[in-house]
PDB file with SEQRES, HELIX, SHEET and CRYST1 records, atoms N, CA, C and O in Angstrom:
SEQRES   1 A   83  MET PRO ASN SER THR ILE LEU GLN LEU SER LEU LEU GLY          
SEQRES   2 A   83  ASP GLN ASP ALA ARG GLU GLU ARG LEU ILE ARG GLU ILE          
SEQRES   3 A   83  MET THR VAL GLU LYS CYS SER TRP ILE GLU ALA GLN PRO          
SEQRES   4 A   83  ILE PHE GLU THR MET LEU ALA GLU ASN ARG LYS TYR GLN          
SEQRES   5 A   83  SER LEU ILE ASN LEU PRO TYR ASN ILE GLY ILE PHE GLY          
SEQRES   6 A   83  ALA VAL ALA MET GLY ILE GLY SER PHE PRO MET VAL PHE          
SEQRES   7 A   83  ASP LEU ASN THR CYS                                          
HELIX    1 AA1 ASN A    3  LEU A   11  1                                   9    
HELIX    2 AA2 GLN A   15  GLU A   30  1                                  16    
HELIX    3 AA3 TRP A   34  ASN A   48  1                                  15    
HELIX    4 AA4 GLN A   52  MET A   76  1                                  25    
CRYST1    1.000    1.000    1.000  90.00  90.00  90.00 P 1           1          
ATOM      1  N   MET A   1       2.608 -24.689  -4.929  1.00  0.00           N  
ATOM      2  CA  MET A   1       3.972 -24.260  -4.941  1.00  0.00           C  
ATOM      3  C   MET A   1       4.581 -24.552  -3.572  1.00  0.00           C  
ATOM      4  O   MET A   1       3.908 -24.394  -2.553  1.00  0.00           O  
ATOM      5  N   PRO A   2       5.834 -24.971  -3.537  1.00  0.00           N  
ATOM      6  CA  PRO A   2       6.452 -25.211  -2.209  1.00  0.00           C  
ATOM      7  C   PRO A   2       6.679 -23.916  -1.441  1.00  0.00           C  
ATOM      8  O   PRO A   2       6.765 -22.834  -2.022  1.00  0.00           O  
ATOM      9  N   ASN A   3       6.772 -24.051  -0.146  1.00  0.00           N  
ATOM     10  CA  ASN A   3       6.953 -22.881   0.719  1.00  0.00           C  
ATOM     11  C   ASN A   3       8.262 -22.159   0.428  1.00  0.00           C  
ATOM     12  O   ASN A   3       8.315 -20.936   0.560  1.00  0.00           O  
ATOM     13  N   SER A   4       9.283 -22.839   0.050  1.00  0.00           N  
ATOM     14  CA  SER A   4      10.561 -22.204  -0.226  1.00  0.00           C  
ATOM     15  C   SER A   4      10.454 -21.293  -1.443  1.00  0.00           C  
ATOM     16  O   SER A   4      11.051 -20.216  -1.457  1.00  0.00           O  
ATOM     17  N   THR A   5       9.717 -21.697  -2.450  1.00  0.00           N  
ATOM     18  CA  THR A   5       9.549 -20.834  -3.639  1.00  0.00           C  
ATOM     19  C   THR A   5       8.700 -19.609  -3.285  1.00  0.00           C  
ATOM     20  O   THR A   5       8.998 -18.501  -3.731  1.00  0.00           O  
ATOM     21  N   ILE A   6       7.666 -19.797  -2.500  1.00  0.00           N  
ATOM     22  CA  ILE A   6       6.812 -18.676  -2.069  1.00  0.00           C  
ATOM     23  C   ILE A   6       7.661 -17.701  -1.230  1.00  0.00           C  
ATOM     24  O   ILE A   6       7.510 -16.486  -1.357  1.00  0.00           O  
ATOM     25  N   LEU A   7       8.520 -18.212  -0.405  1.00  0.00           N  
ATOM     26  CA  LEU A   7       9.377 -17.372   0.425  1.00  0.00           C  
ATOM     27  C   LEU A   7      10.323 -16.553  -0.461  1.00  0.00           C  
ATOM     28  O   LEU A   7      10.469 -15.347  -0.263  1.00  0.00           O  
ATOM     29  N   GLN A   8      10.958 -17.201  -1.430  1.00  0.00           N  
ATOM     30  CA  GLN A   8      11.886 -16.515  -2.323  1.00  0.00           C  
ATOM     31  C   GLN A   8      11.183 -15.410  -3.100  1.00  0.00           C  
ATOM     32  O   GLN A   8      11.703 -14.301  -3.222  1.00  0.00           O  
ATOM     33  N   LEU A   9       9.991 -15.719  -3.630  1.00  0.00           N  
ATOM     34  CA  LEU A   9       9.228 -14.740  -4.388  1.00  0.00           C  
ATOM     35  C   LEU A   9       8.803 -13.551  -3.509  1.00  0.00           C  
ATOM     36  O   LEU A   9       8.819 -12.397  -3.940  1.00  0.00           O  
ATOM     37  N   SER A  10       8.428 -13.870  -2.284  1.00  0.00           N  
ATOM     38  CA  SER A  10       7.996 -12.753  -1.409  1.00  0.00           C  
ATOM     39  C   SER A  10       9.157 -11.884  -1.002  1.00  0.00           C  
ATOM     40  O   SER A  10       8.996 -10.677  -0.826  1.00  0.00           O  
ATOM     41  N   LEU A  11      10.345 -12.485  -0.847  1.00  0.00           N  
ATOM     42  CA  LEU A  11      11.522 -11.676  -0.566  1.00  0.00           C  
ATOM     43  C   LEU A  11      11.920 -10.770  -1.732  1.00  0.00           C  
ATOM     44  O   LEU A  11      12.547  -9.728  -1.545  1.00  0.00           O  
ATOM     45  N   LEU A  12      11.540 -11.195  -2.937  1.00  0.00           N  
ATOM     46  CA  LEU A  12      11.826 -10.389  -4.124  1.00  0.00           C  
ATOM     47  C   LEU A  12      10.796  -9.300  -4.341  1.00  0.00           C  
ATOM     48  O   LEU A  12      10.929  -8.507  -5.273  1.00  0.00           O  
ATOM     49  N   GLY A  13       9.763  -9.240  -3.494  1.00  0.00           N  
ATOM     50  CA  GLY A  13       8.746  -8.203  -3.561  1.00  0.00           C  
ATOM     51  C   GLY A  13       7.466  -8.548  -4.279  1.00  0.00           C  
ATOM     52  O   GLY A  13       6.679  -7.654  -4.592  1.00  0.00           O  
ATOM     53  N   ASP A  14       7.238  -9.799  -4.547  1.00  0.00           N  
ATOM     54  CA  ASP A  14       6.001 -10.203  -5.241  1.00  0.00           C  
ATOM     55  C   ASP A  14       4.837 -10.170  -4.249  1.00  0.00           C  
ATOM     56  O   ASP A  14       4.791 -10.953  -3.300  1.00  0.00           O  
ATOM     57  N   GLN A  15       3.907  -9.258  -4.483  1.00  0.00           N  
ATOM     58  CA  GLN A  15       2.779  -9.073  -3.551  1.00  0.00           C  
ATOM     59  C   GLN A  15       1.915 -10.315  -3.459  1.00  0.00           C  
ATOM     60  O   GLN A  15       1.467 -10.672  -2.369  1.00  0.00           O  
ATOM     61  N   ASP A  16       1.671 -10.978  -4.574  1.00  0.00           N  
ATOM     62  CA  ASP A  16       0.847 -12.204  -4.534  1.00  0.00           C  
ATOM     63  C   ASP A  16       1.503 -13.296  -3.666  1.00  0.00           C  
ATOM     64  O   ASP A  16       0.821 -14.027  -2.949  1.00  0.00           O  
ATOM     65  N   ALA A  17       2.817 -13.386  -3.747  1.00  0.00           N  
ATOM     66  CA  ALA A  17       3.521 -14.363  -2.923  1.00  0.00           C  
ATOM     67  C   ALA A  17       3.443 -13.979  -1.441  1.00  0.00           C  
ATOM     68  O   ALA A  17       3.334 -14.848  -0.576  1.00  0.00           O  
ATOM     69  N   ARG A  18       3.499 -12.688  -1.157  1.00  0.00           N  
ATOM     70  CA  ARG A  18       3.355 -12.260   0.241  1.00  0.00           C  
ATOM     71  C   ARG A  18       1.953 -12.603   0.774  1.00  0.00           C  
ATOM     72  O   ARG A  18       1.806 -13.046   1.914  1.00  0.00           O  
ATOM     73  N   GLU A  19       0.945 -12.394  -0.052  1.00  0.00           N  
ATOM     74  CA  GLU A  19      -0.409 -12.726   0.364  1.00  0.00           C  
ATOM     75  C   GLU A  19      -0.555 -14.232   0.576  1.00  0.00           C  
ATOM     76  O   GLU A  19      -1.200 -14.663   1.533  1.00  0.00           O  
ATOM     77  N   GLU A  20       0.026 -15.021  -0.292  1.00  0.00           N  
ATOM     78  CA  GLU A  20      -0.048 -16.479  -0.138  1.00  0.00           C  
ATOM     79  C   GLU A  20       0.678 -16.924   1.125  1.00  0.00           C  
ATOM     80  O   GLU A  20       0.224 -17.844   1.806  1.00  0.00           O  
ATOM     81  N   ARG A  21       1.793 -16.287   1.446  1.00  0.00           N  
ATOM     82  CA  ARG A  21       2.485 -16.637   2.705  1.00  0.00           C  
ATOM     83  C   ARG A  21       1.608 -16.336   3.908  1.00  0.00           C  
ATOM     84  O   ARG A  21       1.572 -17.116   4.859  1.00  0.00           O  
ATOM     85  N   LEU A  22       0.896 -15.202   3.876  1.00  0.00           N  
ATOM     86  CA  LEU A  22      -0.004 -14.843   4.957  1.00  0.00           C  
ATOM     87  C   LEU A  22      -1.148 -15.846   5.056  1.00  0.00           C  
ATOM     88  O   LEU A  22      -1.523 -16.237   6.161  1.00  0.00           O  
ATOM     89  N   ILE A  23      -1.701 -16.263   3.946  1.00  0.00           N  
ATOM     90  CA  ILE A  23      -2.787 -17.239   3.956  1.00  0.00           C  
ATOM     91  C   ILE A  23      -2.278 -18.550   4.518  1.00  0.00           C  
ATOM     92  O   ILE A  23      -2.985 -19.198   5.291  1.00  0.00           O  
ATOM     93  N   ARG A  24      -1.070 -18.963   4.154  1.00  0.00           N  
ATOM     94  CA  ARG A  24      -0.539 -20.220   4.692  1.00  0.00           C  
ATOM     95  C   ARG A  24      -0.244 -20.071   6.183  1.00  0.00           C  
ATOM     96  O   ARG A  24      -0.377 -21.045   6.924  1.00  0.00           O  
ATOM     97  N   GLU A  25       0.147 -18.896   6.641  1.00  0.00           N  
ATOM     98  CA  GLU A  25       0.331 -18.692   8.072  1.00  0.00           C  
ATOM     99  C   GLU A  25      -0.991 -18.787   8.818  1.00  0.00           C  
ATOM    100  O   GLU A  25      -1.063 -19.343   9.914  1.00  0.00           O  
ATOM    101  N   ILE A  26      -2.035 -18.237   8.210  1.00  0.00           N  
ATOM    102  CA  ILE A  26      -3.381 -18.330   8.809  1.00  0.00           C  
ATOM    103  C   ILE A  26      -3.789 -19.799   8.889  1.00  0.00           C  
ATOM    104  O   ILE A  26      -4.344 -20.237   9.897  1.00  0.00           O  
ATOM    105  N   MET A  27      -3.514 -20.560   7.826  1.00  0.00           N  
ATOM    106  CA  MET A  27      -3.844 -21.977   7.811  1.00  0.00           C  
ATOM    107  C   MET A  27      -3.112 -22.724   8.946  1.00  0.00           C  
ATOM    108  O   MET A  27      -3.682 -23.617   9.573  1.00  0.00           O  
ATOM    109  N   THR A  28      -1.874 -22.356   9.195  1.00  0.00           N  
ATOM    110  CA  THR A  28      -1.105 -22.997  10.264  1.00  0.00           C  
ATOM    111  C   THR A  28      -1.650 -22.680  11.631  1.00  0.00           C  
ATOM    112  O   THR A  28      -1.832 -23.572  12.460  1.00  0.00           O  
ATOM    113  N   VAL A  29      -1.915 -21.391  11.872  1.00  0.00           N  
ATOM    114  CA  VAL A  29      -2.374 -20.951  13.185  1.00  0.00           C  
ATOM    115  C   VAL A  29      -3.790 -21.452  13.469  1.00  0.00           C  
ATOM    116  O   VAL A  29      -4.064 -21.955  14.559  1.00  0.00           O  
ATOM    117  N   GLU A  30      -4.674 -21.318  12.509  1.00  0.00           N  
ATOM    118  CA  GLU A  30      -6.079 -21.675  12.692  1.00  0.00           C  
ATOM    119  C   GLU A  30      -6.357 -23.145  12.424  1.00  0.00           C  
ATOM    120  O   GLU A  30      -7.454 -23.629  12.706  1.00  0.00           O  
ATOM    121  N   LYS A  31      -5.367 -23.868  11.877  1.00  0.00           N  
ATOM    122  CA  LYS A  31      -5.513 -25.287  11.550  1.00  0.00           C  
ATOM    123  C   LYS A  31      -6.747 -25.499  10.638  1.00  0.00           C  
ATOM    124  O   LYS A  31      -7.651 -26.279  10.941  1.00  0.00           O  
ATOM    125  N   CYS A  32      -6.733 -24.774   9.525  1.00  0.00           N  
ATOM    126  CA  CYS A  32      -7.867 -24.882   8.596  1.00  0.00           C  
ATOM    127  C   CYS A  32      -7.340 -25.030   7.165  1.00  0.00           C  
ATOM    128  O   CYS A  32      -6.135 -24.938   6.931  1.00  0.00           O  
ATOM    129  N   SER A  33      -8.237 -25.255   6.224  1.00  0.00           N  
ATOM    130  CA  SER A  33      -7.859 -25.404   4.826  1.00  0.00           C  
ATOM    131  C   SER A  33      -7.666 -24.032   4.183  1.00  0.00           C  
ATOM    132  O   SER A  33      -7.942 -22.996   4.788  1.00  0.00           O  
ATOM    133  N   TRP A  34      -7.189 -24.054   2.948  1.00  0.00           N  
ATOM    134  CA  TRP A  34      -6.942 -22.811   2.228  1.00  0.00           C  
ATOM    135  C   TRP A  34      -8.235 -22.055   1.982  1.00  0.00           C  
ATOM    136  O   TRP A  34      -8.274 -20.829   2.085  1.00  0.00           O  
ATOM    137  N   ILE A  35      -9.266 -22.767   1.666  1.00  0.00           N  
ATOM    138  CA  ILE A  35     -10.574 -22.128   1.387  1.00  0.00           C  
ATOM    139  C   ILE A  35     -11.127 -21.522   2.664  1.00  0.00           C  
ATOM    140  O   ILE A  35     -11.718 -20.442   2.620  1.00  0.00           O  
ATOM    141  N   GLU A  36     -10.954 -22.181   3.794  1.00  0.00           N  
ATOM    142  CA  GLU A  36     -11.443 -21.645   5.060  1.00  0.00           C  
ATOM    143  C   GLU A  36     -10.627 -20.436   5.543  1.00  0.00           C  
ATOM    144  O   GLU A  36     -11.118 -19.623   6.326  1.00  0.00           O  
ATOM    145  N   ALA A  37      -9.397 -20.328   5.074  1.00  0.00           N  
ATOM    146  CA  ALA A  37      -8.525 -19.237   5.467  1.00  0.00           C  
ATOM    147  C   ALA A  37      -8.834 -17.935   4.667  1.00  0.00           C  
ATOM    148  O   ALA A  37      -8.496 -16.833   5.100  1.00  0.00           O  
ATOM    149  N   GLN A  38      -9.476 -18.097   3.506  1.00  0.00           N  
ATOM    150  CA  GLN A  38      -9.759 -16.937   2.657  1.00  0.00           C  
ATOM    151  C   GLN A  38     -10.609 -15.873   3.344  1.00  0.00           C  
ATOM    152  O   GLN A  38     -10.253 -14.698   3.253  1.00  0.00           O  
ATOM    153  N   PRO A  39     -11.723 -16.204   4.035  1.00  0.00           N  
ATOM    154  CA  PRO A  39     -12.489 -15.130   4.701  1.00  0.00           C  
ATOM    155  C   PRO A  39     -11.684 -14.436   5.793  1.00  0.00           C  
ATOM    156  O   PRO A  39     -11.827 -13.228   5.985  1.00  0.00           O  
ATOM    157  N   ILE A  40     -10.852 -15.167   6.502  1.00  0.00           N  
ATOM    158  CA  ILE A  40     -10.023 -14.551   7.526  1.00  0.00           C  
ATOM    159  C   ILE A  40      -9.038 -13.574   6.865  1.00  0.00           C  
ATOM    160  O   ILE A  40      -8.826 -12.469   7.363  1.00  0.00           O  
ATOM    161  N   PHE A  41      -8.449 -13.985   5.754  1.00  0.00           N  
ATOM    162  CA  PHE A  41      -7.533 -13.111   5.053  1.00  0.00           C  
ATOM    163  C   PHE A  41      -8.243 -11.881   4.492  1.00  0.00           C  
ATOM    164  O   PHE A  41      -7.689 -10.783   4.543  1.00  0.00           O  
ATOM    165  N   GLU A  42      -9.419 -12.032   3.974  1.00  0.00           N  
ATOM    166  CA  GLU A  42     -10.181 -10.897   3.437  1.00  0.00           C  
ATOM    167  C   GLU A  42     -10.550  -9.912   4.564  1.00  0.00           C  
ATOM    168  O   GLU A  42     -10.528  -8.698   4.365  1.00  0.00           O  
ATOM    169  N   THR A  43     -10.885 -10.450   5.742  1.00  0.00           N  
ATOM    170  CA  THR A  43     -11.196  -9.589   6.890  1.00  0.00           C  
ATOM    171  C   THR A  43      -9.953  -8.800   7.306  1.00  0.00           C  
ATOM    172  O   THR A  43     -10.047  -7.606   7.591  1.00  0.00           O  
ATOM    173  N   MET A  44      -8.788  -9.460   7.343  1.00  0.00           N  
ATOM    174  CA  MET A  44      -7.539  -8.787   7.655  1.00  0.00           C  
ATOM    175  C   MET A  44      -7.192  -7.737   6.654  1.00  0.00           C  
ATOM    176  O   MET A  44      -6.720  -6.658   7.013  1.00  0.00           O  
ATOM    177  N   LEU A  45      -7.421  -8.041   5.373  1.00  0.00           N  
ATOM    178  CA  LEU A  45      -7.146  -7.110   4.291  1.00  0.00           C  
ATOM    179  C   LEU A  45      -8.017  -5.871   4.393  1.00  0.00           C  
ATOM    180  O   LEU A  45      -7.533  -4.751   4.227  1.00  0.00           O  
ATOM    181  N   ALA A  46      -9.294  -6.068   4.664  1.00  0.00           N  
ATOM    182  CA  ALA A  46     -10.226  -4.952   4.793  1.00  0.00           C  
ATOM    183  C   ALA A  46      -9.870  -4.116   5.987  1.00  0.00           C  
ATOM    184  O   ALA A  46      -9.903  -2.888   5.901  1.00  0.00           O  
ATOM    185  N   GLU A  47      -9.536  -4.721   7.087  1.00  0.00           N  
ATOM    186  CA  GLU A  47      -9.138  -3.955   8.315  1.00  0.00           C  
ATOM    187  C   GLU A  47      -7.845  -3.174   8.079  1.00  0.00           C  
ATOM    188  O   GLU A  47      -7.678  -2.063   8.583  1.00  0.00           O  
ATOM    189  N   ASN A  48      -6.952  -3.755   7.323  1.00  0.00           N  
ATOM    190  CA  ASN A  48      -5.685  -3.095   7.038  1.00  0.00           C  
ATOM    191  C   ASN A  48      -5.892  -1.855   6.138  1.00  0.00           C  
ATOM    192  O   ASN A  48      -5.187  -0.858   6.290  1.00  0.00           O  
ATOM    193  N   ARG A  49      -6.833  -1.921   5.229  1.00  0.00           N  
ATOM    194  CA  ARG A  49      -7.072  -0.820   4.293  1.00  0.00           C  
ATOM    195  C   ARG A  49      -8.126   0.172   4.776  1.00  0.00           C  
ATOM    196  O   ARG A  49      -8.473   1.105   4.051  1.00  0.00           O  
ATOM    197  N   LYS A  50      -8.629  -0.013   5.967  1.00  0.00           N  
ATOM    198  CA  LYS A  50      -9.716   0.856   6.474  1.00  0.00           C  
ATOM    199  C   LYS A  50      -9.284   2.304   6.538  1.00  0.00           C  
ATOM    200  O   LYS A  50     -10.043   3.187   6.138  1.00  0.00           O  
ATOM    201  N   TYR A  51      -8.075   2.576   7.033  1.00  0.00           N  
ATOM    202  CA  TYR A  51      -7.597   3.952   7.209  1.00  0.00           C  
ATOM    203  C   TYR A  51      -6.561   4.361   6.161  1.00  0.00           C  
ATOM    204  O   TYR A  51      -5.771   5.278   6.385  1.00  0.00           O  
ATOM    205  N   GLN A  52      -6.570   3.684   5.035  1.00  0.00           N  
ATOM    206  CA  GLN A  52      -5.569   3.973   3.987  1.00  0.00           C  
ATOM    207  C   GLN A  52      -5.618   5.426   3.525  1.00  0.00           C  
ATOM    208  O   GLN A  52      -4.575   6.064   3.379  1.00  0.00           O  
ATOM    209  N   SER A  53      -6.832   5.961   3.290  1.00  0.00           N  
ATOM    210  CA  SER A  53      -6.909   7.312   2.816  1.00  0.00           C  
ATOM    211  C   SER A  53      -6.444   8.337   3.870  1.00  0.00           C  
ATOM    212  O   SER A  53      -5.890   9.378   3.520  1.00  0.00           O  
ATOM    213  N   LEU A  54      -6.668   8.044   5.126  1.00  0.00           N  
ATOM    214  CA  LEU A  54      -6.209   8.902   6.203  1.00  0.00           C  
ATOM    215  C   LEU A  54      -4.679   8.861   6.298  1.00  0.00           C  
ATOM    216  O   LEU A  54      -4.043   9.887   6.541  1.00  0.00           O  
ATOM    217  N   ILE A  55      -4.110   7.710   6.112  1.00  0.00           N  
ATOM    218  CA  ILE A  55      -2.648   7.569   6.176  1.00  0.00           C  
ATOM    219  C   ILE A  55      -1.997   8.305   4.992  1.00  0.00           C  
ATOM    220  O   ILE A  55      -0.929   8.896   5.152  1.00  0.00           O  
ATOM    221  N   ASN A  56      -2.605   8.277   3.847  1.00  0.00           N  
ATOM    222  CA  ASN A  56      -2.085   8.933   2.652  1.00  0.00           C  
ATOM    223  C   ASN A  56      -2.339  10.430   2.599  1.00  0.00           C  
ATOM    224  O   ASN A  56      -1.822  11.117   1.719  1.00  0.00           O  
ATOM    225  N   LEU A  57      -3.131  10.940   3.533  1.00  0.00           N  
ATOM    226  CA  LEU A  57      -3.506  12.370   3.519  1.00  0.00           C  
ATOM    227  C   LEU A  57      -2.288  13.303   3.581  1.00  0.00           C  
ATOM    228  O   LEU A  57      -2.249  14.237   2.780  1.00  0.00           O  
ATOM    229  N   PRO A  58      -1.328  13.137   4.430  1.00  0.00           N  
ATOM    230  CA  PRO A  58      -0.158  14.046   4.435  1.00  0.00           C  
ATOM    231  C   PRO A  58       0.585  14.065   3.116  1.00  0.00           C  
ATOM    232  O   PRO A  58       1.052  15.122   2.691  1.00  0.00           O  
ATOM    233  N   TYR A  59       0.707  12.936   2.465  1.00  0.00           N  
ATOM    234  CA  TYR A  59       1.395  12.863   1.151  1.00  0.00           C  
ATOM    235  C   TYR A  59       0.603  13.615   0.099  1.00  0.00           C  
ATOM    236  O   TYR A  59       1.162  14.353  -0.712  1.00  0.00           O  
ATOM    237  N   ASN A  60      -0.743  13.414   0.124  1.00  0.00           N  
ATOM    238  CA  ASN A  60      -1.582  14.107  -0.856  1.00  0.00           C  
ATOM    239  C   ASN A  60      -1.548  15.632  -0.624  1.00  0.00           C  
ATOM    240  O   ASN A  60      -1.537  16.400  -1.586  1.00  0.00           O  
ATOM    241  N   ILE A  61      -1.531  16.062   0.615  1.00  0.00           N  
ATOM    242  CA  ILE A  61      -1.456  17.486   0.911  1.00  0.00           C  
ATOM    243  C   ILE A  61      -0.110  18.034   0.413  1.00  0.00           C  
ATOM    244  O   ILE A  61      -0.064  19.122  -0.161  1.00  0.00           O  
ATOM    245  N   GLY A  62       0.963  17.302   0.623  1.00  0.00           N  
ATOM    246  CA  GLY A  62       2.263  17.747   0.168  1.00  0.00           C  
ATOM    247  C   GLY A  62       2.349  17.845  -1.343  1.00  0.00           C  
ATOM    248  O   GLY A  62       2.901  18.806  -1.879  1.00  0.00           O  
ATOM    249  N   ILE A  63       1.805  16.857  -2.028  1.00  0.00           N  
ATOM    250  CA  ILE A  63       1.813  16.889  -3.485  1.00  0.00           C  
ATOM    251  C   ILE A  63       0.959  18.057  -4.005  1.00  0.00           C  
ATOM    252  O   ILE A  63       1.382  18.783  -4.904  1.00  0.00           O  
ATOM    253  N   PHE A  64      -0.221  18.233  -3.448  1.00  0.00           N  
ATOM    254  CA  PHE A  64      -1.098  19.324  -3.852  1.00  0.00           C  
ATOM    255  C   PHE A  64      -0.439  20.675  -3.595  1.00  0.00           C  
ATOM    256  O   PHE A  64      -0.541  21.581  -4.423  1.00  0.00           O  
ATOM    257  N   GLY A  65       0.241  20.820  -2.443  1.00  0.00           N  
ATOM    258  CA  GLY A  65       0.911  22.066  -2.099  1.00  0.00           C  
ATOM    259  C   GLY A  65       2.051  22.349  -3.040  1.00  0.00           C  
ATOM    260  O   GLY A  65       2.225  23.493  -3.458  1.00  0.00           O  
ATOM    261  N   ALA A  66       2.850  21.330  -3.396  1.00  0.00           N  
ATOM    262  CA  ALA A  66       3.969  21.530  -4.307  1.00  0.00           C  
ATOM    263  C   ALA A  66       3.480  21.927  -5.682  1.00  0.00           C  
ATOM    264  O   ALA A  66       4.069  22.808  -6.308  1.00  0.00           O  
ATOM    265  N   VAL A  67       2.414  21.301  -6.177  1.00  0.00           N  
ATOM    266  CA  VAL A  67       1.873  21.646  -7.474  1.00  0.00           C  
ATOM    267  C   VAL A  67       1.294  23.086  -7.446  1.00  0.00           C  
ATOM    268  O   VAL A  67       1.502  23.855  -8.384  1.00  0.00           O  
ATOM    269  N   ALA A  68       0.589  23.428  -6.395  1.00  0.00           N  
ATOM    270  CA  ALA A  68      -0.002  24.771  -6.277  1.00  0.00           C  
ATOM    271  C   ALA A  68       1.079  25.825  -6.209  1.00  0.00           C  
ATOM    272  O   ALA A  68       0.956  26.877  -6.835  1.00  0.00           O  
ATOM    273  N   MET A  69       2.143  25.563  -5.456  1.00  0.00           N  
ATOM    274  CA  MET A  69       3.242  26.544  -5.378  1.00  0.00           C  
ATOM    275  C   MET A  69       3.977  26.673  -6.726  1.00  0.00           C  
ATOM    276  O   MET A  69       4.386  27.762  -7.127  1.00  0.00           O  
ATOM    277  N   GLY A  70       4.126  25.557  -7.393  1.00  0.00           N  
ATOM    278  CA  GLY A  70       4.780  25.583  -8.705  1.00  0.00           C  
ATOM    279  C   GLY A  70       3.973  26.386  -9.727  1.00  0.00           C  
ATOM    280  O   GLY A  70       4.521  27.181 -10.491  1.00  0.00           O  
ATOM    281  N   ILE A  71       2.695  26.162  -9.720  1.00  0.00           N  
ATOM    282  CA  ILE A  71       1.829  26.911 -10.648  1.00  0.00           C  
ATOM    283  C   ILE A  71       1.755  28.365 -10.214  1.00  0.00           C  
ATOM    284  O   ILE A  71       1.746  29.256 -11.063  1.00  0.00           O  
ATOM    285  N   GLY A  72       1.704  28.623  -8.931  1.00  0.00           N  
ATOM    286  CA  GLY A  72       1.602  30.007  -8.434  1.00  0.00           C  
ATOM    287  C   GLY A  72       2.910  30.786  -8.655  1.00  0.00           C  
ATOM    288  O   GLY A  72       2.864  32.002  -8.841  1.00  0.00           O  
ATOM    289  N   SER A  73       4.039  30.135  -8.641  1.00  0.00           N  
ATOM    290  CA  SER A  73       5.300  30.846  -8.832  1.00  0.00           C  
ATOM    291  C   SER A  73       5.591  31.193 -10.288  1.00  0.00           C  
ATOM    292  O   SER A  73       6.356  32.113 -10.577  1.00  0.00           O  
ATOM    293  N   PHE A  74       4.976  30.448 -11.198  1.00  0.00           N  
ATOM    294  CA  PHE A  74       5.221  30.701 -12.637  1.00  0.00           C  
ATOM    295  C   PHE A  74       4.876  32.122 -13.051  1.00  0.00           C  
ATOM    296  O   PHE A  74       5.705  32.764 -13.696  1.00  0.00           O  
ATOM    297  N   PRO A  75       3.665  32.671 -12.709  1.00  0.00           N  
ATOM    298  CA  PRO A  75       3.346  34.051 -13.123  1.00  0.00           C  
ATOM    299  C   PRO A  75       4.203  35.102 -12.407  1.00  0.00           C  
ATOM    300  O   PRO A  75       4.364  36.211 -12.917  1.00  0.00           O  
ATOM    301  N   MET A  76       4.749  34.771 -11.243  1.00  0.00           N  
ATOM    302  CA  MET A  76       5.558  35.726 -10.505  1.00  0.00           C  
ATOM    303  C   MET A  76       6.871  36.026 -11.181  1.00  0.00           C  
ATOM    304  O   MET A  76       7.467  37.069 -10.915  1.00  0.00           O  
ATOM    305  N   VAL A  77       7.336  35.169 -12.029  1.00  0.00           N  
ATOM    306  CA  VAL A  77       8.602  35.360 -12.742  1.00  0.00           C  
ATOM    307  C   VAL A  77       8.471  36.512 -13.710  1.00  0.00           C  
ATOM    308  O   VAL A  77       9.465  37.186 -13.981  1.00  0.00           O  
ATOM    309  N   PHE A  78       7.307  36.765 -14.238  1.00  0.00           N  
ATOM    310  CA  PHE A  78       7.131  37.785 -15.256  1.00  0.00           C  
ATOM    311  C   PHE A  78       6.774  39.183 -14.709  1.00  0.00           C  
ATOM    312  O   PHE A  78       6.572  40.116 -15.486  1.00  0.00           O  
ATOM    313  N   ASP A  79       6.698  39.324 -13.398  1.00  0.00           N  
ATOM    314  CA  ASP A  79       6.418  40.621 -12.799  1.00  0.00           C  
ATOM    315  C   ASP A  79       7.710  41.141 -12.169  1.00  0.00           C  
ATOM    316  O   ASP A  79       8.273  40.477 -11.298  1.00  0.00           O  
ATOM    317  N   LEU A  80       8.193  42.320 -12.591  1.00  0.00           N  
ATOM    318  CA  LEU A  80       9.465  42.842 -12.137  1.00  0.00           C  
ATOM    319  C   LEU A  80       9.445  43.140 -10.651  1.00  0.00           C  
ATOM    320  O   LEU A  80      10.450  42.898  -9.981  1.00  0.00           O  
ATOM    321  N   ASN A  81       8.344  43.658 -10.094  1.00  0.00           N  
ATOM    322  CA  ASN A  81       8.268  43.976  -8.684  1.00  0.00           C  
ATOM    323  C   ASN A  81       8.280  42.746  -7.819  1.00  0.00           C  
ATOM    324  O   ASN A  81       8.844  42.774  -6.725  1.00  0.00           O  
ATOM    325  N   THR A  82       7.683  41.678  -8.265  1.00  0.00           N  
ATOM    326  CA  THR A  82       7.641  40.436  -7.513  1.00  0.00           C  
ATOM    327  C   THR A  82       9.002  39.732  -7.539  1.00  0.00           C  
ATOM    328  O   THR A  82       9.414  39.129  -6.548  1.00  0.00           O  
ATOM    329  N   CYS A  83       9.690  39.815  -8.670  1.00  0.00           N  
ATOM    330  CA  CYS A  83      10.988  39.178  -8.775  1.00  0.00           C  
ATOM    331  C   CYS A  83      11.947  39.855  -7.821  1.00  0.00           C  
ATOM    332  O   CYS A  83      13.115  39.473  -7.745  1.00  0.00           O  
TER     333      CYS A  83                                                      
END                                                                             
């Protein structure tokens, strides 16, 4: 696929096109073939995802807290003293 098409698709949010753009950038910088750029891309991808669970932890805590508060507030509606 030509670079202009890959660029348009990546601007529209296509993740595969974004990955292909990165691989082509690696090919340009390292002056290697597409097959030789794959291990470099996989290394970058693994390094990028290494702390993914730690980064998502605040969101998971917030979601868990909201669900717990929602479930906990439901029985309180039926107690006159708590209301």
